[in-house]
C-alpha angles and dihedrals in degrees: 000000000000122000113205126186114238090204100048100020089226133132113259101179148327104201117090112205097181136356138188137165091273103041150328145234113236128190105236120228103212130339113330091204114186099330121155112174131043138174119220118215125188131187112236117183093334097313123097118229133183105247102182148330117242142180127220106256097172140005117214109204097197096247099130118083093242095048116110096216129284113346138172124227104213128195115203112239099174118025138127103089124126094276092050093049089048091052093048089049090056090051095049110118094020109131118239118256118271110257112255095206129059111262116251120236114244101219094172092059091046092053091046091051092050093046092048094048 
């Protein structure tokens, strides 16, 4: 997968750290700056196809101990074509990544469940 800036026409990254039907986490190659829109291109059977357009929803600066460097949280803005469906089909059945942080307890839901029972 290649992420290319629509504003600068430069490569932003090629390593996908996590992906879902609504977005992806991409390891950034260099400083993302103030980018907003990207196009995602993937190589299928030797031919490159545009998979989706995305916008930068979040920039992870790599400050937390479990971060793997600078990464971009991307939200898909245009997806759903043949190439996107093909990519999602290849991912079907792949388990989600293991959370890197301890899960927080949701006390409000627990109290609501007890009160409603």
